[in-house]
C-alpha positions, -999 to +999 in steps of 0.1 A: +139-232-301+142-240-330+134-277-330+099-267-316+094-240-344+102-267-369+079-290-354+050-264-356+058-262-393+053-301-398+025-303-376+007-275-394+011-292-428+009-327-419-026-345-432-031-361-398-012-337-372-009-350-334-038-343-311-016-326-287-011-299-317-045-296-326-057-295-290-029-272-275-008-249-301-044-238-319-030-244-358+003-223-351+027-226-380+058-207-366+070-185-340+054-164-322+023-182-313-005-168-289+005-165-257-025-187-247-017-214-264+021-213-256+025-229-224+003-260-232+014-263-266+057-261-255+047-286-227+034-315-249+060-308-273+087-307-248+073-341-238+066-362-267+101-351-283+117-356-247+135-323-249+152-319-219+156-282-225+122-277-214+112-282-180+075-277-177+054-279-144+018-286-145+016-275-179+035-241-172+072-240-191+093-231-159+126-233-171+140-235-210+182-242-218+197-223-247+227-238-254+261-212-271+293-219-277+319-203-257+352-189-265+375-204-230+380-238-213+377-245-178+416-247-179+420-210-195+438-185-179+417-168-146+420-136-164+408-149-199+380-169-179+373-135-160+375-113-190+346-142-210+322-140-175+320-104-172+312-100-212+287-127-207+271-109-180+271-078-191+252-088-219+227-107-203+220-077-178+213-055-208+189-083-224+173-090-190+169-051-192+150-049-222+130-081-219+093-081-216+077-094-182+082-128-174+112-139-191+135-103-176+151-132-153+172-152-178+210-160-166+241-181-180+260-210-165+286-234-178+309-263-164+341-241-175+334-212-155+326-235-125+363-236-118+368-200-127+341-197-100+367-217-073+399-198-085+380-166-079+368-174-041+404-190-036+420-154-046+397-135-024+405-162+001+444-156-004+439-115-002+420-117+030+440-145+045+469-120+041+456-088+054+444-108+083+480-119+088+493-089+087+465-071+107+471-099+135+509-099+134+508-061+137+483-061+168+505-091+185+539-069+176+520-041+196+512-055+222+542-078+228+568-047+221+546-018+232+561-003+202+547+017+171+576+020+152+587-013+155+551-023+144+553-007+114+587-022+110+579-058+112+544-054+092+569-044+067+592-070+069+567-098+066+549-075+033+584-078+015+586-117+027+552-122+012+557-104-021+593-119-025+582-154-020+548-148-044+570-131-070+594-161-070+565-187-072+552-167-102+586-165-116+588-202-121+555-212-132+530-213-108+495-203-110+472-202-083+449-234-078+432-253-047+471-269-035+481-232-042+461-212-020+466-240+006+503-235+007+495-198+006+479-197+041+506-217+054+532-194+039+517-165+056+521-180+091+548-195+086+566-154+077+559-141+109+575-160+132+611-149+127+601-110+129+581-116+159+609-131+178+633-100+166+610-073+176+602-087+210+642-093+217+644-056+208+622-042+234+627-064+261+654-037+277+634-009+295+644+025+291+672+047+268+695+027+254+718+029+220+697+013+190+728-004+184+731-018+213+694-030+211+699-045+182+733-065+189+712-078+223+683-087+198+709-107+174+730-124+201+699-131+222+671-146+196+700-149+159+707-187+173+676-203+179+662-186+150+694-195+129+688-232+142+651-231+133+657-221+099+683-245+091+662-273+102+631-265+086+648-259+052+664-296+054+628-312+060+617-288+032+649-305+009+637-342+021+599-331+009+610-320-021+617-360-033+588-375-028+558-383-051+525-365-038+522-335-056+509-317-027+541-324-005+567-310-033+541-279-039+542-273+002+581-284+005+588-258-021+569-229-005+582-237+027+614-238+016+616-202-004+593-187+027+621-200+053+644-185+031+632-151+028+618-150+065+657-156+072+670-127+051+639-102+060+644-109+094+681-111+098+688-082+068+659-061+061+644-061+099+674-061+118+691-031+094+660-008+099+664-013+138+702-005+135+699+027+114+664+043+124+654+023+153+638+035+185+658+042+215+631+037+240+609+014+218+582+015+247+581+054+255+549+064+236+529+032+251+545+038+286+539+073+288+500+068+278+494+039+300+510+062+331+487+092+317+457+071+318+467+054+355+472+090+365+439+103+351+429+069+370+442+078+405+435+110+404+398+101+394+396+078+428+413+105+448+386+131+440+359+105+446+374+098+482+375+132+488+340+140+481+331+111+502+350+125+529+335+160+528+298+138+526+310+123+553+322+151+571+289+170+566+267+143+577+281+141+611+277+178+615+241+173+605+238+146+633+259+167+656+235+196+648+201+173+654+215+158+688+221+193+702+185+203+692+173+171+708+190+174+741+185+213+741+141+204+736+146+179+765+161+203+787+131+226+782+108+199+791+125+190+821+121+226+833+088+228+823+082+199+842+095+211+872+078+247+868+048+224+870 
């Protein structure tokens, strides 16, 4: 806009102004200029000066870009970028609310905020993935163990694993990026395996059994397999730590910490919960609910069958009564014929 205003001043005092200025600008020497002259005059200036900040179509100005200096860079911390984005966005909304009709739809954009937007989407996706993982694992544990208490204990353990691994990664200086987001999604999937196996083994025995015996059974039944899986996974992660590709290094580090925390969480955190306050009959509530539903369905079916039998009996009685009436009529007719 400064260049346009300078051009107006130069043309207004020039001995031989440009033909486009004479034709479109109405002799204006500074801003503002008459509304009828704005579009053709600015379009002519942008075309003659090869100004790319003004885009016109059929002599009507459609887009004007105004550069400004930003206080952030694309690689600034997410919180700094977020504060700057919200500050500028609030200012733009305020100005648009006060702007006259036709220029009230201004917006801002910057290369510096492209990566910020990507990071914001990845952060939202990471939270969503964690919530989905917790919800799905809780549903799987509930259906496999048929125990609400085991579902709660397992969900708490998985939450502990996710939180502890995330805290470790933040402590060693990691920030959320594209590779970290992918690895975080993998972390969520790996963190639920050991917990689900122990929960299923704990509820595998039916009836009222001491919680210590159930915990011992789960530990003996699934402990060796889970420990072997943890050892082999940790060894594979250690091998990948010495690779050159950055993604494999980050994935190996996340896998290493995740398996360690999953092992600690399942062998110590979850089994301690189960041994101290675990249910002695995990499937009692669900089994009782299923029995009540089954009984209600059976009673309903029995009532329907009894109703059908009563209806069938009534139909038979009506048929018998109809048959007797017909027989009486035939007898009366026979007697009439005989009298005749």
